[in-house]
SEPAMI-400365 format. One line per field, with one value per residue (C-alpha): x, y, z; residue in three letters; residue number from 1. Coordinates in pm, whole numbers, plus 50000, padded with zeros to 5 digits. Layout:
<atoms>
x <- (X, ...) .
y <- (Y, ...) .
z <- (Z, ...) .
code <- (ALA, ...) .
pos <- (NUM, ...) .
</atoms>
This chain:
<atoms>
x <- (90821, 91084, 91068, 91342, 91143, 90786, 90936, 91109, 90791, 90602, 90875, 90819, 90449, 90424, 90661, 90467, 90165, 90355, 90510, 90112, 90018, 90262, 90255, 89884, 89922, 90221, 90057, 89734, 89938, 90151, 89822, 89664, 89993, 90027, 89671, 89668, 90018, 90122, 90478, 90439, 90193, 90462, 90726, 90461, 90440, 90767, 90810, 90516, 90792, 91042, 90868, 90786, 91212, 91243, 91033, 91195, 91536, 91389, 91263, 91637, 91769, 91542, 91626, 91973, 91961, 91811, 92098, 92179, 92523, 92869, 93217, 93252, 92999, 92992, 92731, 92483, 92391, 92174, 92368, 92200, 91905, 92120, 92256, 91902, 91805, 92059, 92019, 91645, 91805, 91981, 91705, 91487, 91788, 91844, 91411, 91447, 91708, 91555, 91188, 91402, 91536, 91270, 91082, 91359, 91302, 90951, 90991, 91237, 91021, 90660, 90384, 90043, 89830, 89466, 89331, 89014, 88784, 88833, 89228, 89214, 89001, 89202, 89542, 89300, 89263, 89629, 89736, 89507, 89590, 89978, 89937, 89757, 90038, 90287, 90195, 90089, 90469, 90639, 90459, 90487, 90901, 90891, 90644, 90940, 91277, 91306, 91511, 91454, 91052, 91047, 91268, 91014, 90698, 90921, 90966, 90595, 90500, 90738, 90525, 90233, 90332, 90467, 90098, 89941, 90159, 90010, 89690, 89702, 89914, 89621, 89362, 89536, 89585, 89128, 89084, 89365, 89522, 89784, 90080, 90259, 90345, 90669, 90769, 90586, 90730, 91085, 90991, 90859, 91216, 91426, 91210, 91260, 91648, 91703, 91527, 91713, 92025, 91915, 91810, 92156, 92345, 92142, 92192, 92594, 92603, 92449, 92692, 92970, 92854, 92632, 92659, 92376, 92087, 92135, 91778, 91874, 92245, 92117, 91868, 92141, 92401, 92114, 92003, 92374, 92411, 92120, 92340, 92482, 92838, 92854, 92986, 93020, 92920, 93179, 93238, 92917, 92951, 92676, 92800, 92478, 92488, 92107, 91759, 91825, 92178, 92326, 92656, 92752, 93054, 93103, 93320, 93215, 93382, 93392, 93569, 93948, 93839, 93676, 93775, 93732, 93454, 93282, 93345, 93252, 92919, 92831, 92953, 92704, 92416, 92530, 92495, 92179, 91960, 92078, 91996, 91663, 91555, 91703, 91765, 92118, 92421, 92697, 93040, 93270, 93251, 93557, 93712, 93791, 93926, 93785, 94028, 93804, 93988, 94237, 94171, 94485, 94382, 94018, 94186, 94404, 94111, 93954, 94223, 94303, 93917, 93868, 94232, 94112, 93743, 93898, 94050, 93880, 93735, 93729, 93376, 93413, 93696, 93669, 93848, 94067, 94299, 94599, 94890, 95106, 95333, 95421, 95366, 95150, 94855, 94561, 94229, 94046, 93926, 93650, 93783, 93521, 93610, 93534, 93896, 94180, 94432, 94311, 94646, 94745, 94452, 94594, 94932, 94851, 94674, 94970, 95177, 94940, 94894, 95322, 95317, 95122, 95179, 95560, 95611, 95383, 95379, 95046, 94903, 94609, 94434, 94171, 93857, 93633, 93304, 93065, 92768, 92632) .
y <- (77118, 77335, 77694, 77680, 77355, 77523, 77881, 77645, 77478, 77818, 77947, 77619, 77628, 77994, 77921, 77640, 77863, 78093, 77834, 77729, 78071, 78198, 77871, 77931, 78328, 78248, 78053, 78245, 78539, 78343, 78245, 78568, 78779, 78507, 78603, 78984, 79002, 79207, 79146, 79320, 79034, 78788, 78940, 78955, 78580, 78528, 78730, 78501, 78194, 78389, 78442, 78076, 78045, 78256, 78034, 77699, 77894, 77996, 77617, 77513, 77801, 77699, 77337, 77399, 77647, 77390, 77187, 77023, 77230, 77000, 77006, 77241, 77475, 77423, 77747, 77626, 77661, 77981, 78223, 77999, 78221, 78587, 78357, 78241, 78583, 78764, 78475, 78624, 78955, 78841, 78694, 79023, 79236, 78977, 79044, 79389, 79441, 79167, 79344, 79688, 79496, 79384, 79696, 79875, 79609, 79686, 80036, 80024, 79807, 79816, 79552, 79668, 79513, 79322, 79346, 79227, 79276, 78878, 78968, 79245, 79104, 78834, 79064, 79260, 78956, 78865, 79240, 79161, 78799, 78949, 79219, 79022, 78784, 78964, 79129, 78832, 78659, 78959, 79017, 78670, 78708, 78991, 78815, 78572, 78734, 78588, 78784, 78522, 78554, 78942, 78953, 78693, 78903, 79203, 79082, 78993, 79342, 79461, 79203, 79361, 79696, 79576, 79431, 79766, 79910, 79673, 79742, 80102, 80070, 79923, 80185, 80395, 80243, 80149, 80489, 80714, 80430, 80484, 80217, 80306, 79928, 79945, 80248, 80181, 79906, 80054, 80283, 80015, 79837, 80091, 80044, 79689, 79704, 79977, 79779, 79463, 79677, 79789, 79456, 79292, 79578, 79498, 79142, 79175, 79405, 79161, 78859, 79095, 79203, 79520, 79713, 79605, 79778, 80015, 80022, 79686, 79699, 79980, 79798, 79429, 79687, 79845, 79438, 79383, 79677, 79574, 79314, 79395, 79459, 79547, 79918, 79950, 79762, 79802, 79651, 79468, 79249, 79067, 78790, 78687, 78325, 78310, 78431, 78211, 78244, 78539, 78486, 78804, 78948, 79161, 79357, 79476, 79647, 79568, 79639, 79549, 79390, 79127, 78753, 78468, 78327, 78671, 78740, 78385, 78424, 78760, 78614, 78398, 78588, 78790, 78484, 78362, 78700, 78804, 78444, 78426, 78800, 78794, 78473, 78563, 78365, 78570, 78380, 78577, 78801, 79014, 79202, 79532, 79605, 79900, 80125, 80142, 80186, 80432, 80816, 80899, 80614, 80834, 81144, 81065, 80901, 81212, 81458, 81193, 81117, 81511, 81536, 81208, 81339, 81682, 81537, 81523, 81216, 81037, 80876, 80743, 80606, 80305, 80037, 80289, 80124, 80275, 79977, 80160, 79849, 79902, 80264, 80194, 80349, 80119, 80210, 80207, 80423, 80469, 80674, 80781, 80606, 80967, 81022, 81083, 80913, 80681, 80596, 80971, 81094, 80823, 80887, 81289, 81173, 80953, 81258, 81472, 81241, 81155, 81536, 81562, 81200, 81158, 80857, 80661, 80404, 80472, 80188, 80275, 80010, 80185, 79936, 79959, 80129, 79822, 79902, 80191) .
z <- (96100, 96166, 96099, 95818, 95614, 95613, 95480, 95212, 95148, 95120, 94856, 94665, 94640, 94557, 94303, 94151, 94149, 93920, 93717, 93614, 93604, 93376, 93126, 93087, 93002, 92759, 92545, 92533, 92457, 92185, 92021, 92025, 91922, 91630, 91535, 91584, 91411, 91749, 91838, 92149, 92243, 92091, 92339, 92616, 92636, 92597, 92926, 93081, 92977, 93151, 93453, 93489, 93450, 93733, 93930, 93833, 93961, 94269, 94367, 94293, 94469, 94774, 94772, 94736, 95007, 95249, 95214, 95534, 95678, 95594, 95636, 95341, 95473, 95811, 95814, 95579, 95239, 95282, 95039, 94747, 94800, 94730, 94400, 94267, 94319, 94113, 93840, 93832, 93778, 93464, 93330, 93391, 93236, 92936, 92929, 92867, 92608, 92441, 92443, 92343, 92029, 91908, 91972, 91789, 91472, 91489, 91439, 91140, 90988, 91094, 91107, 91064, 91390, 91370, 91756, 91793, 92066, 92263, 92197, 92406, 92637, 92705, 92749, 92942, 93242, 93153, 93285, 93625, 93672, 93640, 93828, 94132, 94075, 94115, 94453, 94597, 94512, 94617, 94936, 95067, 94958, 95154, 95470, 95464, 95365, 95047, 94823, 94510, 94561, 94599, 94269, 94121, 94199, 94079, 93773, 93723, 93818, 93530, 93292, 93374, 93275, 92952, 92882, 93019, 92736, 92481, 92598, 92553, 92220, 92122, 92218, 92045, 91709, 91731, 91787, 91543, 91334, 91438, 91586, 91866, 92049, 91909, 92069, 92370, 92402, 92389, 92676, 92901, 92805, 92940, 93214, 93307, 93192, 93424, 93739, 93630, 93667, 94046, 94121, 93994, 94190, 94509, 94545, 94406, 94709, 94984, 94835, 94913, 95209, 95374, 95692, 95914, 95933, 96165, 96400, 96451, 96543, 96774, 96942, 97003, 97203, 97429, 97461, 97583, 97780, 97975, 98149, 98471, 98515, 98098, 98062, 97732, 97356, 97057, 96696, 96679, 96322, 96155, 95900, 95694, 95570, 95466, 95562, 95878, 95947, 96094, 96308, 96548, 96713, 96934, 97228, 97539, 97804, 98165, 98485, 98515, 98856, 98715, 98707, 98393, 98577, 98541, 98193, 98087, 98269, 98115, 97778, 97808, 97900, 97581, 97405, 97555, 97508, 97211, 96984, 97193, 97134, 96758, 96638, 96584, 96732, 96884, 96803, 96940, 97259, 97259, 97592, 97706, 98047, 98194, 98478, 98799, 99089, 99006, 98951, 98784, 98493, 98502, 98427, 98183, 97984, 98017, 97887, 97599, 97489, 97435, 97224, 96998, 96958, 96864, 96532, 96210, 96100, 96386, 96481, 96794, 97068, 97299, 97485, 97696, 97945, 98141, 98261, 98507, 98545, 98190, 98124, 97860, 97739, 97480, 97327, 96975, 96714, 96466, 96141, 95897, 95559, 95456, 95547, 95272, 95486, 95752, 95909, 95881, 96126, 96380, 96332, 96390, 96719, 96855, 96842, 96993, 97296, 97269, 97341, 97654, 97803, 97684, 97966, 97786, 97488, 97295, 97129, 96903, 96698, 96398, 96384, 96101, 96151, 96074, 96263, 96425) .
code <- (MET, ASN, GLU, GLN, THR, ASN, ARG, ASN, ARG, ILE, ILE, ILE, LYS, THR, SER, ILE, ILE, GLY, ILE, VAL, ALA, ASN, VAL, ILE, LEU, ALA, GLY, PHE, LYS, ALA, VAL, ILE, GLY, THR, ALA, THR, ASN, SER, ILE, ALA, ILE, VAL, MET, ASP, ALA, LEU, ASN, ASN, LEU, SER, ASP, ALA, LEU, SER, SER, ILE, ILE, THR, ILE, VAL, GLY, THR, ARG, LEU, ALA, GLY, LYS, ALA, PRO, ASP, ARG, HIS, HIS, PRO, LEU, GLY, HIS, GLY, ARG, TYR, GLU, ASP, LEU, THR, ALA, MET, VAL, ILE, ALA, VAL, ILE, VAL, LEU, TYR, ALA, GLY, ILE, THR, ALA, PHE, GLN, GLU, SER, VAL, LYS, ASN, ILE, LEU, SER, PRO, GLU, THR, PRO, SER, TYR, SER, ASN, VAL, SER, LEU, ILE, ILE, VAL, GLY, ALA, ALA, VAL, ALA, VAL, LYS, LEU, LEU, LEU, GLY, ARG, TYR, VAL, LYS, SER, VAL, GLY, THR, LYS, ILE, ASN, SER, GLU, SER, LEU, ILE, ALA, SER, GLY, SER, ASP, ALA, LEU, PHE, ASP, SER, ILE, ILE, SER, ILE, SER, THR, LEU, VAL, ALA, ALA, GLY, ILE, TYR, ILE, VAL, SER, GLY, ILE, SER, LEU, GLU, ALA, TYR, LEU, GLY, ALA, LEU, ILE, ALA, VAL, PHE, ILE, ILE, LYS, ALA, GLY, ILE, ASP, MET, LEU, ARG, GLU, ASN, ILE, SER, LYS, ILE, LEU, GLY, GLU, ARG, ALA, ASP, SER, GLY, LEU, THR, LYS, GLU, ILE, LYS, ASP, THR, ILE, LEU, GLU, ILE, ASP, GLY, ILE, ASN, GLY, ALA, TYR, ASP, LEU, LEU, LEU, HIS, ASN, TYR, GLY, PRO, ASN, THR, VAL, ILE, GLY, GLU, VAL, HIS, ILE, GLU, VAL, PRO, ASP, THR, PHE, THR, ALA, ALA, THR, ILE, ASP, GLU, LEU, THR, ARG, GLN, ILE, GLN, GLU, LYS, VAL, TYR, ASN, LYS, TYR, GLY, ILE, ALA, ILE, ALA, THR, VAL, GLY, VAL, TYR, SER, MET, ASN, THR, THR, ASP, ASP, LYS, ALA, LEU, LYS, ILE, LYS, SER, ASP, THR, THR, ARG, LEU, VAL, MET, SER, GLU, GLU, PHE, VAL, LEU, GLN, MET, HIS, GLY, PHE, TYR, LEU, ASP, GLU, GLU, LYS, MET, MET, MET, LEU, PHE, ASP, ILE, ILE, VAL, ASP, PHE, ASP, ALA, PRO, ASP, ARG, MET, GLN, VAL, ARG, ASP, ASN, ILE, LEU, ASN, LYS, ILE, LYS, SER, LYS, TYR, PRO, GLU, TYR, GLU, VAL, LYS, ILE, THR, ILE, ASP, LEU, ASP, VAL, SER, ASP) .
pos <- (1, 2, 3, 4, 5, 6, 7, 8, 9, 10, 11, 12, 13, 14, 15, 16, 17, 18, 19, 20, 21, 22, 23, 24, 25, 26, 27, 28, 29, 30, 31, 32, 33, 34, 35, 36, 37, 38, 39, 40, 41, 42, 43, 44, 45, 46, 47, 48, 49, 50, 51, 52, 53, 54, 55, 56, 57, 58, 59, 60, 61, 62, 63, 64, 65, 66, 67, 68, 69, 70, 71, 72, 73, 74, 75, 76, 77, 78, 79, 80, 81, 82, 83, 84, 85, 86, 87, 88, 89, 90, 91, 92, 93, 94, 95, 96, 97, 98, 99, 100, 101, 102, 103, 104, 105, 106, 107, 108, 109, 110, 111, 112, 113, 114, 115, 116, 117, 118, 119, 120, 121, 122, 123, 124, 125, 126, 127, 128, 129, 130, 131, 132, 133, 134, 135, 136, 137, 138, 139, 140, 141, 142, 143, 144, 145, 146, 147, 148, 149, 150, 151, 152, 153, 154, 155, 156, 157, 158, 159, 160, 161, 162, 163, 164, 165, 166, 167, 168, 169, 170, 171, 172, 173, 174, 175, 176, 177, 178, 179, 180, 181, 182, 183, 184, 185, 186, 187, 188, 189, 190, 191, 192, 193, 194, 195, 196, 197, 198, 199, 200, 201, 202, 203, 204, 205, 206, 207, 208, 209, 210, 211, 212, 213, 214, 215, 216, 217, 218, 219, 220, 221, 222, 223, 224, 225, 226, 227, 228, 229, 230, 231, 232, 233, 234, 235, 236, 237, 238, 239, 240, 241, 242, 243, 244, 245, 246, 247, 248, 249, 250, 251, 252, 253, 254, 255, 256, 257, 258, 259, 260, 261, 262, 263, 264, 265, 266, 267, 268, 269, 270, 271, 272, 273, 274, 275, 276, 277, 278, 279, 280, 281, 282, 283, 284, 285, 286, 287, 288, 289, 290, 291, 292, 293, 294, 295, 296, 297, 298, 299, 300, 301, 302, 303, 304, 305, 306, 307, 308, 309, 310, 311, 312, 313, 314, 315, 316, 317, 318, 319, 320, 321, 322, 323, 324, 325, 326, 327, 328, 329, 330, 331, 332, 333, 334, 335, 336, 337, 338, 339, 340, 341, 342, 343, 344, 345, 346, 347, 348, 349, 350, 351, 352, 353, 354, 355, 356, 357, 358, 359, 360, 361, 362, 363, 364, 365, 366, 367, 368, 369, 370, 371, 372) .
</atoms>
């Protein structure tokens, strides 16, 4: 059994546990809520059903994400998991809005609840089950990097908070005769709505494509720099196509005396080393040629670096090369996203260098700030 197959089985098994537990809890709570005339407990039962639905969606998403690559999707279908997590976030948001509406209705037209010791014991047991279930599902999701399981676990934990609020309201009513469950329900619903919005925002951000983890990109660059002959690693970009499918590209800086055969060997070393250590496939390795035999080029590079880095909003300069035959100077810069006009930053640098070295044609490429 390969790693991906085993991961899918864990997700499906965990989701089935969630479905069974939530359906049983929903049945008990529906009966108790109807018998005690408690709108909060009835809403709690509906939330359990929404959790069961979330688990079903997780299973469907896992099945779809596990489909083999095909002509139309050569990198697989792993992003179905992100879409699944987004659907679950919408369910959480809908559950929160529904709970808020029902709570407001009960505030405007209150009904007197009638709690029994048995009903409170069952609700209390349900709270414990939901807390354990939520923590279990979320921990499994974190362990195997499943956003849909993490979302389902979070949903279960939110529901346990609703159940706790029901018990608190019941206790207040029994002691004082004041019914606050509708008000507590509305308050909790607001927190659930916020959580749903946050979950939705996070998943949309991932689908759009987020900046790679700073620690990971720095580690990968350091790993590449361990290879003899490589003097710099820049522009590392990671494309995430699912939990176990990450494709990368990077630029390396090597001496201008290297042959194509040497560069080919370095490229293969990079791909093998990064994949074995991080499971990331480096599909593209771009090359910057570095002047190594021309003292004049080294002096001009040093002067140019000072000029470039003195310009506001410039984060990095790399890939410098001086071609004396063509009288051409080439290098890349990274400009902060906060710059009001990134092209203007480049033009300012261009004017400074042309003023100092008018005999050279200067070509500056603006690279995106894609990784640390």
